[in-house]
C-alpha positions in Angstrom: 26.3 -95.7 142.1 24.2 -98.4 143.7 24.3 -101.8 142.0 20.5 -102.0 141.5 20.6 -98.6 139.7 23.3 -99.9 137.4 21.2 -103.0 136.6 18.2 -100.9 135.9 20.2 -98.5 133.6 21.5 -101.4 131.5 18.2 -103.2 131.4 16.6 -100.0 130.1 19.4 -99.8 127.5 18.8 -103.4 126.5 15.0 -102.8 126.1 15.7 -99.7 124.0 17.8 -101.8 121.6 15.3 -104.7 121.5 17.9 -107.2 122.7 16.9 -110.7 123.7 17.4 -112.2 127.1 20.9 -113.2 126.5 21.8 -109.6 125.7 20.2 -108.5 129.0 22.2 -111.2 130.9 25.4 -109.9 129.3 24.6 -106.4 130.4 23.7 -107.5 133.9 27.1 -109.3 134.1 28.8 -106.1 133.3 26.8 -104.3 136.0 28.0 -106.8 138.5 31.5 -105.5 138.1 30.4 -102.9 140.7 31.0 -105.6 143.3 34.4 -105.5 145.0 37.0 -108.2 144.4 37.7 -110.9 147.0 41.2 -110.9 148.5 41.1 -114.3 150.3 42.4 -112.8 153.6 46.0 -112.4 152.4 48.6 -111.6 155.0 51.4 -109.1 154.4 55.0 -110.3 154.1 58.2 -108.7 153.1 59.7 -109.6 149.7 62.8 -108.6 147.8 63.6 -109.7 144.3 66.4 -109.8 141.8 66.0 -110.6 138.0 68.8 -111.6 135.6 69.3 -109.6 132.4 67.6 -110.8 129.4 68.3 -114.5 128.5 70.8 -114.7 131.4 70.4 -117.5 134.0 70.9 -116.9 137.7 72.1 -120.4 138.6 70.7 -122.5 141.4 72.2 -120.7 144.4 70.3 -117.7 145.7 72.4 -114.5 145.0 73.6 -112.3 147.9 73.6 -108.9 146.2 71.5 -106.8 143.8 68.2 -107.2 145.7 65.3 -104.7 145.2 62.3 -104.2 147.4 59.1 -105.6 145.9 56.3 -103.1 146.1 53.1 -104.8 147.5 55.1 -108.1 147.7 55.0 -108.3 143.9 57.9 -109.4 141.8 58.1 -107.6 138.4 59.2 -110.0 135.8 61.2 -109.3 132.7 59.9 -110.6 129.5 61.7 -113.0 127.1 62.4 -116.1 129.1 64.2 -114.6 132.1 64.7 -115.9 135.7 64.0 -114.0 138.9 64.8 -114.7 142.5 62.4 -113.7 145.3 63.6 -113.4 149.0 60.8 -113.8 151.5 62.2 -112.2 154.7 59.0 -112.0 156.8 58.9 -115.8 157.1 62.3 -116.1 158.8 61.9 -117.8 162.1 58.2 -118.8 161.7 56.1 -121.4 160.0 52.8 -120.8 158.2 49.9 -121.8 160.5 47.8 -124.8 159.9 45.3 -124.1 157.1 47.4 -121.5 155.4 49.7 -121.6 152.4 52.4 -119.5 150.7 50.9 -118.3 147.5 52.6 -117.4 144.2 49.9 -115.8 142.0 50.9 -117.4 138.7 50.3 -120.5 136.6 52.6 -119.5 133.8 56.0 -119.3 135.7 58.0 -122.2 137.1 58.4 -121.7 140.9 61.1 -123.5 142.9 61.0 -122.9 146.7 64.5 -123.0 148.1 66.0 -122.5 151.6 69.2 -120.5 152.3 71.3 -123.6 151.8 70.0 -124.2 148.3 67.8 -127.1 149.2 64.6 -127.4 147.1 61.6 -127.5 149.4 59.0 -127.7 146.7 58.4 -126.8 143.0 55.6 -126.2 140.5 56.1 -125.8 136.7 53.9 -124.8 133.9 53.5 -128.4 132.7 51.6 -129.6 135.8 54.6 -131.1 137.7 54.3 -130.4 141.5 56.6 -131.3 144.3 55.3 -130.6 147.8 53.0 -128.1 146.4 49.4 -127.5 145.0 48.8 -126.0 141.7 45.5 -124.4 140.8 44.4 -122.6 137.6 45.7 -119.3 139.1 48.3 -120.1 141.8 51.2 -122.2 143.1 50.5 -123.0 146.7 53.1 -124.3 149.2 51.7 -125.8 152.4 54.7 -127.7 153.7 56.0 -126.5 157.1 58.9 -124.2 156.4 62.0 -124.7 158.7 63.3 -121.8 160.7 66.1 -119.9 159.0 67.4 -116.6 157.8 65.3 -116.4 154.7 63.3 -118.3 152.1 63.9 -118.0 148.4 61.8 -118.6 145.3 63.3 -119.1 141.9 60.8 -117.9 139.2 61.6 -119.1 135.6 59.7 -117.8 132.6 59.2 -119.4 129.2 60.8 -117.6 126.3 57.4 -117.4 124.5 55.5 -116.2 127.5 55.1 -112.4 127.7 51.7 -112.4 129.2 52.8 -112.8 132.9 54.2 -109.4 133.9 54.4 -109.9 137.7 54.0 -112.4 140.5 52.3 -111.4 143.8 53.5 -113.4 146.8 51.4 -113.7 150.0 50.2 -116.0 152.7 46.5 -117.0 152.1 43.8 -119.1 153.7 44.1 -122.4 151.9 40.5 -123.4 152.0 39.1 -120.1 150.8 41.8 -119.8 148.1 41.2 -123.3 146.7 37.4 -122.6 146.6 38.0 -119.2 144.9 40.4 -120.8 142.3 38.0 -123.6 141.7 35.2 -121.1 141.0 37.5 -119.3 138.7 38.2 -122.5 136.8 34.5 -123.2 136.6 34.0 -119.8 135.2 36.7 -120.5 132.6 35.0 -123.7 131.6 31.7 -122.0 131.4 33.2 -119.3 129.2 34.8 -121.9 127.0 31.5 -123.7 126.6 29.6 -120.5 126.0 32.1 -119.3 123.4 31.8 -122.6 121.5 28.0 -122.4 121.6 28.0 -118.9 120.4 30.5 -119.7 117.6 28.2 -122.6 116.6 25.1 -120.4 116.6 27.0 -117.7 114.6 28.1 -120.2 111.9 24.6 -121.6 111.6 23.4 -118.0 111.0 26.2 -117.5 108.5 25.2 -120.6 106.6 21.5 -119.8 106.7 21.8 -116.1 105.8 25.0 -116.5 103.7 26.5 -113.7 105.8 30.2 -113.1 106.0 29.8 -111.0 109.2 28.4 -114.0 111.1 31.2 -116.3 109.7 33.9 -113.8 110.8 32.3 -113.5 114.3 32.2 -117.3 114.5 36.0 -117.4 113.9 36.4 -114.6 116.5 34.5 -116.6 119.1 36.4 -119.8 118.2 39.7 -117.9 118.7 38.6 -116.8 122.2 37.4 -120.4 122.9 40.8 -121.7 121.9 42.5 -119.2 124.2 40.4 -120.3 127.1 41.1 -124.0 126.2 44.9 -123.4 126.3 44.5 -121.4 129.5 42.7 -124.2 131.1 45.0 -126.9 129.9 48.2 -125.0 130.6 48.5 -126.2 134.3 48.1 -129.7 133.0 50.8 -131.8 131.5 50.0 -130.8 127.9 52.1 -128.1 126.4 55.5 -129.9 126.2 56.3 -128.5 122.8 57.4 -124.9 122.2 55.5 -124.9 119.0 52.3 -125.3 120.9 53.3 -122.5 123.2 54.0 -120.3 120.2 50.6 -121.2 118.6 49.0 -120.3 121.9 50.5 -116.9 122.2 50.2 -115.9 118.6 46.6 -117.1 118.4 45.8 -115.3 121.7 47.3 -112.0 120.8 47.4 -111.8 117.0 44.4 -113.8 115.7 41.9 -112.6 118.3 42.9 -109.0 118.0 42.8 -109.1 114.2 39.4 -110.9 114.1 38.0 -108.6 116.7 38.8 -105.5 114.6 37.3 -107.1 111.5 34.1 -108.0 113.4 33.8 -104.5 114.9 34.4 -102.8 111.6 31.8 -104.9 109.7 29.1 -104.9 112.5 29.6 -101.2 113.2 29.7 -100.4 109.4 32.6 -98.0 110.0 33.0 -97.5 106.2 29.6 -95.6 106.2 30.4 -93.1 108.9 34.1 -93.3 109.7 35.9 -94.0 106.5 39.3 -92.8 107.4 39.2 -94.6 110.8 38.2 -97.7 109.0 41.2 -97.5 106.7 43.6 -97.1 109.7 42.0 -100.1 111.4 42.5 -102.2 108.3 46.2 -101.5 108.6 46.1 -102.5 112.2 44.4 -105.8 111.2 47.2 -106.5 108.8 49.7 -105.7 111.6 48.1 -108.1 114.0 48.2 -110.9 111.5 51.9 -110.2 110.7 52.7 -110.6 114.4 51.9 -114.3 114.1 55.5 -115.4 113.0 57.2 -112.7 115.2 56.0 -114.3 118.4 58.1 -117.4 117.6 61.4 -115.6 117.0 61.2 -112.9 119.8 58.2 -112.4 122.1 59.4 -109.1 123.4 59.2 -107.0 120.2 56.0 -108.8 119.3 54.5 -107.8 122.6 55.6 -104.1 122.1 54.2 -104.1 118.6 51.0 -105.6 119.8 50.7 -102.9 122.5 51.4 -100.2 119.9 48.7 -101.5 117.6 46.3 -101.6 120.5 47.2 -98.1 121.4 46.2 -97.0 117.9 43.2 -99.1 117.4 41.3 -99.0 120.7 40.8 -95.2 120.9 39.7 -95.3 117.2 37.2 -98.0 117.9 35.5 -95.9 120.6 35.5 -92.8 118.3 34.0 -94.8 115.4 31.4 -96.5 117.6 30.4 -93.2 119.1 30.0 -91.6 115.6 28.0 -94.6 114.4 25.7 -94.5 117.4 25.1 -90.8 117.0 24.1 -91.5 113.4 21.5 -94.1 114.4 23.5 -97.3 114.3 22.4 -99.1 117.5 25.0 -101.8 116.9 27.7 -99.3 117.5 26.5 -98.6 121.0 26.5 -102.3 121.8 30.0 -102.6 120.4 31.1 -99.6 122.4 29.8 -101.0 125.7 31.0 -104.5 125.1 34.6 -103.4 124.6 34.9 -101.7 128.0 36.0 -104.8 130.0 38.8 -105.6 127.6 39.9 -102.0 127.6 40.0 -102.0 131.4 42.3 -105.0 131.1 44.5 -103.3 128.5 45.0 -100.0 130.3 47.1 -101.4 133.2 48.9 -103.7 130.8 49.9 -100.7 128.7 50.8 -98.7 131.8 53.2 -101.5 132.7 55.0 -101.2 129.4 55.4 -97.5 130.0 56.2 -97.4 133.8 57.2 -100.9 134.7 54.5 -101.0 137.4 52.9 -104.4 137.7 49.3 -105.2 136.8 46.8 -104.6 139.7 45.7 -108.3 139.9 43.0 -107.5 142.4 41.0 -105.9 139.5 41.8 -108.1 136.6 42.1 -111.6 138.0 40.7 -111.9 141.5 37.4 -110.6 140.2 35.9 -113.6 138.4 32.9 -111.6 137.2 35.3 -109.1 135.5 37.2 -111.9 133.9 34.1 -113.6 132.6 32.6 -110.3 131.4 35.8 -109.4 129.5 35.6 -112.8 127.6 31.8 -113.0 127.1 30.3 -109.5 127.0 30.9 -108.9 123.3 30.0 -112.5 122.2 26.9 -112.4 124.3 25.8 -109.0 123.1 26.5 -110.2 119.6 24.3 -113.2 120.4 21.7 -110.7 121.5 22.0 -109.0 118.1 21.6 -112.4 116.5 18.5 -113.1 118.6 17.1 -109.7 117.7 17.9 -110.3 114.0 16.3 -113.8 114.3 13.2 -112.2 115.8 13.1 -109.5 113.1 13.5 -112.1 110.3 10.7 -114.2 111.9 8.5 -111.1 112.0 9.4 -110.2 108.5 8.7 -113.7 107.3 5.3 -113.7 109.0 4.6 -110.3 107.6 5.5 -111.4 104.1 3.5 -114.5 104.5 0.4 -112.5 105.5 0.9 -109.4 103.3 1.4 -108.4 99.7 4.8 -107.0 98.9 3.7 -104.6 96.1 0.8 -102.9 97.9 1.6 -103.7 101.6 -2.0 -104.9 102.0 -3.0 -108.2 103.7 -3.0 -111.2 101.2 -5.5 -114.0 100.7 -4.1 -116.1 103.5 -4.4 -113.3 106.0 -8.0 -112.7 104.8 -9.0 -116.3 105.2 -8.1 -116.3 108.9 -10.8 -113.8 109.6 -13.8 -115.3 111.3 -17.2 -114.0 110.3 -18.5 -113.8 113.9 -15.8 -111.2 114.6 -17.3 -108.8 112.2 -21.0 -109.5 111.6 -22.5 -108.7 114.9 -26.0 -107.5 114.1 -25.2 -107.1 110.3 -24.6 -109.3 107.3 -21.0 -109.4 106.2 -20.5 -108.5 102.5 -17.4 -109.5 100.5 -16.5 -107.6 97.4 -14.1 -109.1 94.9 -12.6 -106.3 92.9 -10.8 -106.5 89.6 -8.8 -103.8 87.8 -10.0 -103.8 84.3 -7.5 -103.9 81.4 -4.6 -104.3 83.9 -2.8 -106.9 81.8 -2.8 -104.7 78.8 -1.6 -101.7 80.9 1.1 -103.8 82.5 2.4 -105.1 79.1 2.1 -101.7 77.4 3.7 -99.6 80.1 5.9 -102.1 81.8 6.0 -104.1 85.1 7.4 -101.2 87.1 4.6 -98.9 86.3 2.1 -101.7 86.7 3.3 -102.3 90.2 3.1 -98.6 91.0 -0.4 -98.6 89.6 -1.4 -101.5 91.8 0.0 -99.7 94.8 -2.1 -96.7 93.9 -5.2 -98.9 93.5 -4.4 -100.3 97.0 -4.2 -96.8 98.5 -7.5 -95.8 96.9 -9.3 -98.9 98.1 -7.9 -98.4 101.6 -9.6 -95.0 101.8 -13.2 -96.2 101.1 -13.9 -97.2 104.8 -14.1 -101.0 104.4 -13.4 -103.1 107.5 -10.7 -105.1 105.7 -9.0 -104.9 102.4 -6.6 -107.5 100.8 -4.9 -108.1 97.5 -5.8 -111.6 96.3 -3.5 -111.9 93.3 -2.3 -110.0 90.3 -5.1 -107.5 89.6 -7.7 -108.7 92.1 -8.5 -107.2 95.5 -11.0 -107.9 98.2 -13.0 -105.6 100.4 -14.9 -106.7 103.6 -17.8 -104.6 104.8 -21.2 -104.9 106.3 -24.6 -104.6 104.7 -25.3 -101.4 106.5 -22.1 -99.8 105.2 -22.2 -101.2 101.7 -23.8 -98.1 100.1 -21.2 -95.8 101.7 -18.4 -98.0 100.5 -19.7 -98.1 96.9 -20.2 -94.4 96.9 -16.6 -93.8 98.0 -15.4 -96.3 95.5 -17.1 -94.4 92.7 -15.5 -91.2 94.0 -11.9 -92.4 94.4 -11.9 -94.1 91.0 -13.7 -91.3 89.1 -10.4 -89.7 88.0 -7.4 -91.3 86.3 -4.2 -92.2 88.0 -0.9 -90.5 87.2 2.0 -92.9 87.6 5.6 -92.0 86.7 4.3 -89.4 84.2 1.7 -91.7 82.7 -2.0 -91.0 83.0 -4.0 -94.2 83.2 -7.8 -94.5 83.5 -8.9 -96.9 86.2 -12.1 -99.0 86.0 -13.3 -101.7 88.3 -15.3 -104.9 87.9 -16.9 -106.0 91.2 -18.4 -109.3 92.3 -20.3 -109.2 95.6 -21.4 -111.9 98.0 -23.5 -111.5 101.2 -23.4 -113.7 104.3 -27.1 -114.5 104.0 -26.4 -116.3 100.7 -24.3 -119.0 102.5 -26.0 -122.4 102.8 -24.7 -122.9 106.3 -25.0 -119.7 108.4 -23.5 -121.1 111.6 -20.9 -118.4 111.9 -18.8 -120.1 114.5 -17.7 -122.6 111.9 -17.3 -120.3 109.0 -14.6 -118.0 107.8 -14.4 -115.5 105.0 -13.3 -118.2 102.6 -16.8 -119.2 101.8 -18.0 -115.7 101.0 -14.8 -115.0 99.0 -15.5 -118.0 96.8 -19.0 -116.7 96.1 -17.7 -113.2 95.4 -15.1 -114.6 92.9 -17.8 -116.5 91.1 -19.8 -113.3 90.7 -16.6 -111.4 89.6 -15.9 -114.1 87.0 -19.3 -113.5 85.5 -18.8 -109.7 85.6 -15.5 -110.0 83.7 -17.0 -112.5 81.2 -19.9 -110.2 80.3 -17.9 -106.9 80.8 -20.1 -105.8 83.6 -19.2 -103.4 86.4 -21.2 -105.1 89.2 -22.6 -108.6 89.7 -24.0 -109.9 93.0 -23.7 -113.6 93.7 -26.8 -115.8 93.3 -27.0 -119.6 93.4 -28.2 -119.4 89.8 -24.7 -118.2 88.8 -23.1 -121.2 90.2 -25.6 -123.6 88.6 -24.9 -121.9 85.3 -21.2 -122.0 85.9 -21.3 -125.8 86.5 -23.4 -126.2 83.4 -20.8 -124.2 81.4 -18.1 -126.4 82.8 -20.1 -129.4 81.6 -20.2 -127.8 78.1 -16.4 -127.7 78.0 -16.2 -131.5 78.2 -18.5 -131.7 75.2 -16.7 -129.4 72.8 -14.7 -132.1 71.1 -17.9 -134.2 70.8 -19.8 -131.3 69.4 -17.3 -130.8 66.6 -17.4 -134.5 65.7 -21.2 -134.5 65.9 -21.4 -131.4 63.8 -23.4 -129.5 66.5 -21.9 -126.1 65.7 -23.6 -123.8 63.3 -22.1 -120.8 61.5 -24.6 -117.9 61.3 -24.1 -114.8 59.0 -25.1 -111.2 59.8 -25.0 -108.8 56.9 -23.1 -105.5 56.8 -24.8 -102.8 54.7 -23.1 -100.1 52.7 -24.8 -96.9 53.7 -24.1 -95.1 50.5 -26.4 -97.3 48.4 -27.8 -99.9 50.8 -25.9 -102.7 49.1 -24.6 -105.8 50.9 -21.1 -107.0 50.0 -20.0 -108.5 53.3 -21.1 -110.2 56.4 -19.9 -111.4 59.7 -19.7 -115.1 60.6 -21.0 -115.9 64.1 -20.9 -119.3 65.7 -23.8 -121.0 67.5 -23.9 -124.3 69.4 -27.0 -126.4 68.7 -26.8 -128.5 71.9 -28.9 -131.7 71.8 -30.4 -131.0 75.3 -29.9 -127.3 76.0 -30.9 -126.0 72.6 -29.2 -123.2 70.7 -26.4 -121.7 72.9 -25.0 -118.3 72.1 -21.2 -117.9 71.9 -20.9 -115.8 75.0 -21.9 -118.8 77.1 -19.1 -121.1 75.9 -16.4 -119.1 74.0 -14.9 -117.4 77.2 -14.6 -120.8 78.9 -13.2 -122.4 75.8 -10.5 -119.6 75.8 -9.6 -120.4 79.4 -9.3 -124.2 78.8 -7.5 -124.0 75.4 -10.4 -125.5 73.5 -10.7 -122.3 71.5 -8.2 -123.6 69.0 -10.5 -126.5 68.0 -13.4 -124.1 67.6 -11.3 -121.7 65.5 -10.2 -124.4 63.1 -13.8 -125.5 62.7 -15.0 -121.9 62.0 -12.2 -121.2 59.5 -13.0 -124.4 57.6 -16.7 -123.6 57.5 -16.1 -120.0 56.5 -13.9 -121.0 53.6 -16.4 -123.5 52.4 -19.1 -120.8 52.4 -17.1 -118.1 50.5 -15.9 -120.7 48.0 -19.5 -121.8 47.5 -20.8 -118.3 47.1 -18.0 -117.4 44.7 -18.8 -120.5 42.6 -22.4 -119.4 42.5 -21.5 -116.0 41.2 -22.4 -114.2 44.4 -19.0 -113.6 46.1 -19.0 -111.7 49.4 -16.3 -110.9 52.0 -16.9 -112.8 55.2 -15.7 -111.5 58.6 -14.2 -114.2 60.9 -13.3 -113.4 64.5 -9.8 -114.3 65.9 -9.2 -114.4 69.6 -6.1 -113.5 71.5 -5.3 -117.2 71.8 -5.4 -117.5 68.1 -2.9 -114.7 67.7 -0.6 -116.5 70.0 -0.8 -119.7 68.0 2.4 -120.0 66.0 0.7 -122.7 63.8 -2.2 -120.3 62.7 -0.6 -119.1 59.4 0.4 -122.6 58.4 -3.2 -123.8 59.1 -4.6 -121.1 57.0 -2.4 -122.0 54.0 -3.5 -125.6 54.3 -7.2 -124.6 54.5 -7.0 -122.3 51.5 -5.7 -125.2 49.4 -8.2 -127.7 50.7 -11.2 -125.5 50.2 -9.9 -123.6 47.1 -10.9 -120.4 48.7 -9.9 -116.9 47.8 -8.1 -115.2 50.7 -9.6 -111.8 49.6 -13.1 -113.2 50.6 -12.0 -113.5 54.3 -11.6 -110.5 56.6 -10.3 -111.4 60.0 -11.9 -109.3 62.9 -9.6 -108.9 65.8 -10.7 -107.1 68.9 -8.7 -104.2 70.2 -8.3 -106.1 73.5 -6.8 -109.2 71.6 -4.5 -107.0 69.6 -3.0 -105.4 72.7 -2.8 -108.6 74.7 0.6 -109.3 73.1 1.1 -106.4 70.7 4.4 -107.5 69.2 3.3 -111.0 68.5 -0.1 -109.8 67.2 1.5 -107.4 64.8 3.7 -110.1 63.4 0.6 -112.4 62.9 -1.3 -109.5 61.2 1.5 -108.9 58.7 1.5 -112.7 58.0 -2.2 -112.7 57.4 -1.9 -109.8 55.0 0.9 -111.5 53.1 -1.4 -114.5 52.6 -4.0 -112.1 51.0 -6.4 -111.7 53.9 -7.6 -108.3 55.2 -8.0 -107.2 58.8 -10.6 -105.3 60.8 -10.2 -104.0 64.3 -13.4 -105.1 66.2 -15.0 -103.3 69.2 -12.8 -100.3 68.6 -12.8 -97.8 71.5 -13.2 -100.3 74.3 -9.6 -101.4 74.5 -6.3 -99.8 75.3 -4.6 -99.3 71.9 -3.1 -96.0 71.1 -3.4 -94.2 67.8 0.3 -94.4 67.3 0.1 -98.2 67.6 -3.0 -98.3 65.4 -0.9 -96.8 62.6 1.5 -99.7 62.7 -1.3 -102.3 62.2 -2.0 -103.4 58.6 -5.8 -102.9 59.1 -8.3 -101.7 56.5 -11.4 -101.4 58.6 -12.6 -100.2 62.1 -15.7 -101.6 63.7 -17.1 -99.2 66.3 -18.4 -100.8 69.4 -22.2 -100.7 70.1 -21.6 -98.5 73.2 -20.6 -95.6 70.9 -23.5 -96.0 68.5 -26.5 -95.8 70.9 -28.4 -92.5 70.3 -26.8 -89.4 71.6 -27.8 -85.8 71.3 -25.5 -83.5 69.4 -24.3 -81.9 72.6 -23.3 -85.2 74.3 -19.6 -86.0 74.6 -20.4 -89.5 73.3 -21.7 -88.0 70.1 -18.5 -85.9 69.8 -16.3 -89.0 70.4 -18.2 -91.0 67.8 -17.8 -88.3 65.3 -14.1 -88.0 66.0 -13.5 -91.8 65.6 -15.2 -91.8 62.2 -13.3 -88.7 61.1 -10.0 -90.1 62.3 -10.6 -93.5 60.6 -11.3 -91.8 57.3 -8.1 -89.7 57.7 -6.2 -93.0 58.2 -7.7 -94.4 55.0 -9.9 -96.9 56.9 -13.5 -97.9 56.2 -15.8 -97.5 59.3 -18.4 -100.0 60.4 -20.9 -99.2 63.1 -22.1 -102.3 65.1 -25.3 -102.8 67.0 -27.6 -100.4 65.0 -31.1 -101.1 66.3 -33.3 -98.3 65.0 -33.8 -95.6 62.3 -32.6 -92.8 64.5 -29.3 -94.4 64.9 -29.2 -95.1 61.1 -29.9 -91.4 60.4 -27.3 -90.2 62.9 -24.6 -92.5 61.2 -25.6 -91.2 57.8 -25.0 -87.6 59.0 -21.6 -88.7 60.4 -20.6 -90.2 57.0 -20.2 -93.8 58.4 -19.4 -96.3 55.7 -21.1 -99.5 56.8 -23.6 -100.6 59.5 -24.5 -103.9 61.1 -27.2 -104.7 63.6 -30.7 -105.9 64.3 -32.1 -102.9 62.3 -30.7 -104.5 59.2 -31.0 -108.2 60.1 -30.3 -110.7 62.8 -27.7 -113.4 62.2 -29.0 -116.2 59.9 -27.9 -119.6 58.6 -26.6 -119.8 55.1 -29.8 -120.7 53.3 -31.8 -118.0 55.2 -29.0 -115.5 54.5 -29.0 -116.3 50.7 -32.8 -115.8 50.7 -32.6 -112.5 52.6 -29.8 -111.4 50.2 -31.9 -112.2 47.2 -34.9 -110.3 48.5 -32.6 -107.4 49.5 -31.1 -107.3 46.0 -34.6 -107.3 44.4 -35.9 -104.5 46.7 -32.8 -102.4 46.0 -33.3 -103.0 42.2 -36.9 -102.0 42.3 -36.1 -98.9 44.3 -33.6 -97.8 41.8 -36.0 -98.5 38.9 -38.8 -96.7 40.7 
């Protein structure tokens, strides 16, 4: 196959696996193996050899018998520290030409060049000592003119720990080309050493950053290879004088690298998920490799045979497991499979030597520098490619999470703010809709966070289907839609359609309702769109939404008046403390009439603020903001104090009534409320039976467990409790039964006139009937005309309250109205 086609195949593979450039370079390096090796113009010579038995020395005089012909001029060495003689017959009677050298392809065996009389002509040993010779990273070269004689001998002495060198090819080579080739090989080894150190450093950084054991193990694996290269480079130098260092070198090279390699392969390839049995066998192989560590010191030969056996078991299993993993979609397995090919190609002839005694074909494994470099770096570089891909993925995920909401998958506020108006408002005004999911907090607390998240995801899906140009989730229960003025009607129509039916989440049916604040581009003070983003419009839409939520409206469109009013309301907040000290608050009373006889035995206390510059301010203009800022507790204390003063005064005057006082959700969360009430009862000498606390259904369900505890505490003090605005919240009938309440106040929205066929009428009738069955008195709020009065009489409602009876009044006006009402009722009965 042509080299260019090989390159293209592997680049296509790299692209399909989303590898980074380093991964592509590694694959290209492997493709370059198609190039043939360089032979340095070696000349053939005739060589015989003779090796001593294991651990037996041959002396210093060349033997005369027992010679064997060396195939391909290659001396096959015996492991375990043996000595061999080589007889070079072709050199008899001639001298190597100028520019040539006699080459022994080894840097691990001591070579002594001796003539037939036993005179040493030159020597090279593994510790860097040379006599009349040149030592490179791969060879021992003898360039001295060789005298004419019958033969030339070489004594080859192995180290007892060295079982790596299996054979020594002998040849005559071109000195200049050989030195250049060997220098290049040394440069490649240094490059490999530096690259492995860099890869190990990068891997350990990833391990620390991601707290990943896989990356830490791979870092150790790369370091073990780097250590092997370091010892290989330093071996020709005068460095390893100690047998301990030699033992560490071989044990680390064979045992540690092989064991760590298997661990890395098993973890990266996730063999346990697709090849469990193979993974278990490989685990035993890992243990075996590590147990070889001490064996290398005592006897290298059995350690080498055991190492070969473990490789024979593990290498085929690695390929089988990687193939299975790749077939099941694990792209890492394909990378691991390919990256192990060079090391396998080195192992096959090594294993064949153990079986047959035939020497390693050095022209494949060592003369080819690309092959050597690929065998060292292909797996680390491809792993680095995985790291680069992982880094890119993490960066993309980080950017996605930065710009998107996790629960709904929608863009978030930051993503929305980066949109420029002029990209979307060509020819049309841009409209921003801030959308709030009503009652979401109550739903989330009642049904749980998990269902709440699923509900938000459902809301996101529905909003995505309305055709807006952009949609985003701003925070908890608030979303944003971007559309144009021309498409607004269609978007609103689709919103109505998709939210006209309840959501079913995890078996729970939940009604969905929205509050919407809208802002148009033309409302902006600066319409230079090149300098504006959605941020300005979003701010205005959120102001409108805040008003919609405060007044329980479905739709509010931004107007500058809203912002002026909002700033004024904020100004009011700073004056609440001063208002209390200046006695600017007033408590108004609105009577509740018993429908059976028209008598009045109770009333509701309603606060007003008589502001020195703004006049009389209704509670809806400052109570919601007081709740947000925490000032509501000061107002509650003032109201409770005033209410107890009034009921104590009326009881002392012989006209006791029960006064309804509103408590907010903030009051129910106040742990000091009950203690405050005990103190006020004593201070004002009030009867707790004269106070009925009105708690909205919304407040009761804001924190139902805490609210229920406070309610029982109030009842224990002698107060009674009424549920206000019943029907507008999210309480269930089952939970209502747990509350110690004695009264239900039906919201105005249920009281307005219905025909007998309307569903609203049926619902109102059902609420009244249900309340009576639970033993509760029923109060209808907001009665404004006689028709509504008559309807409530027919439905057997107990009490009514509203403008049809009377507006809220100050205490002196209330007493006068009550006196007139009592006189009228007395005259009616006498008449």
